[in-house]
N, C-alpha and C positions, 0 to 999 in steps of 0.2 A: 613534702623536704622534712629531712629528719636533720639532729645534729646530735653528734655528741662528744665527748671530753673522755681524755685517759687521764685519774689524777692519780699519782705514784703516791707510794706511803714517807718513802725516806723521800721524796725530793721536795715534793707540795706540787704545788701549780703551776707547771709549762709560763715561761715571758708570754704565750702569745694567747693566751686561755680567758684572759678577763676580758681582750679586745675583742678576739671573737666568739666569746658568749655574749659580749653586748651585741656586738652584730647580727649574731643567730635570734635573740631575744626580740629585737627591731623588725625582723621577720617575719616575727612569729610562730618559728621554726618549735620546733617538740623536742628538748632536748630528754636524754638519756646520759645519767653517770655512770660511767666506770670505775670505781676505787683497785688499782693494781698493786699487786705485791703484796699480797695480805699475810702473806707466807716469811716473809724477813721481822728476823728478832727485833730490829727497829720499831717495827710497824705503830702507826699513831693512829687509830681510826676511830676514835671519837673524838681526836683534835683535825684530824681532816674531817670527817662530816660538819663539824662547826663549821671548818673553813669554805664550804662547798656551801653550805646555807648561809654563813655572811656573803658571799659571794653574788649567790641569787637575792637574796635581799636588795642587795646595792643597784643591782643592772634590772630587777623584774620589773617590766612596765606595765603587768598587771598582777593580778593575786592570782590568777591560776598559774603561771611560769613557777611560783612557789611548788606546785607541786609536781616532782618531779622524778619519777623510778631510778635508783642506785641498785646498782649492782658491787658486789665485789668478785673479783679476779686474781687468776693467779696466771698471768698470759702466758707465759713461758711454756706451761704445764697443759693449755687448752682450757682452764676448769674455770668457770665462774657459779657465783651462785645469785639469791635476790636478798638474800640475809648471810650476813659473816656467820658460815660455819662454826661449829665447835672444831672439828678436826679437818682442818685443809687438805692432808693427804687423803681423803675420803676421796671414791671417784664421783667426777664432777665430769661436766662439758662447759660447751658455749652456748647449748639449747637455750638458758635462761634468757640471754641474750635476745639469740637470734627471735625466737617468743616475744620477747618485747618488742625488737623493729616491725616485726607483723603486727602484733596486737593496737600498740600505742604509735603505729607513724605513719597518717595517715597514706594510702596509694597515692604516686602521681597523677599529676594531669594530662594525658594523653591525646591527642586527635589520633583518629582512626579513618578518617579517612585521608587522603593527599598522601604527595611523598613520602616516604622513607627520611628520616632526619638523624642526625645524634650530633650530639657535640662533643669535642674532644676536647678533655679537659687536663691529663697529661703524658707527655710521651717521654719515656725514657729507654736505654738501650742497658742489656745485660750480656756480660761476656757469654752465660750458657741457653740465655733465652733467645737471646736477640733482641730486634726491636718490641717494645710493651706502650698498647696504649691503652689508656683508660679515658672511659667515653661516658653516656647518658643518651639513653636513646628518647627521643620526643613524640617519637608516631611508631603504629606497630607494624604498619603494611611497609612490604620487603619489596 
């Protein structure tokens, strides 16, 4: 399982971030940090990195949890980098984050035998798309 947080440079951490991060670290989930809105004039990249480090120092349950990948993004434009880019206008995409998910996050444990199982995690409705269901698959057999 994985856990990721979005930290905006202008607003800082969301109110639920500390609670959610503490629960994720207690469960031993691997965090991926994404610092968003790095193109804004009021960006505070160094300060936000310090705030994130302080939060991890406060909440980590073991030393391994202090080693987390950090990515820098302009979510609106679909851009992300593993380091702060010199030129945020340069071509980029979300591949660094997708690669981190594949490389850093262990694959889910599924039962290959037995009936098809899934867990519905949310149900929503969109006037254009209709009913939307988010779910997790627990077995591969259909």
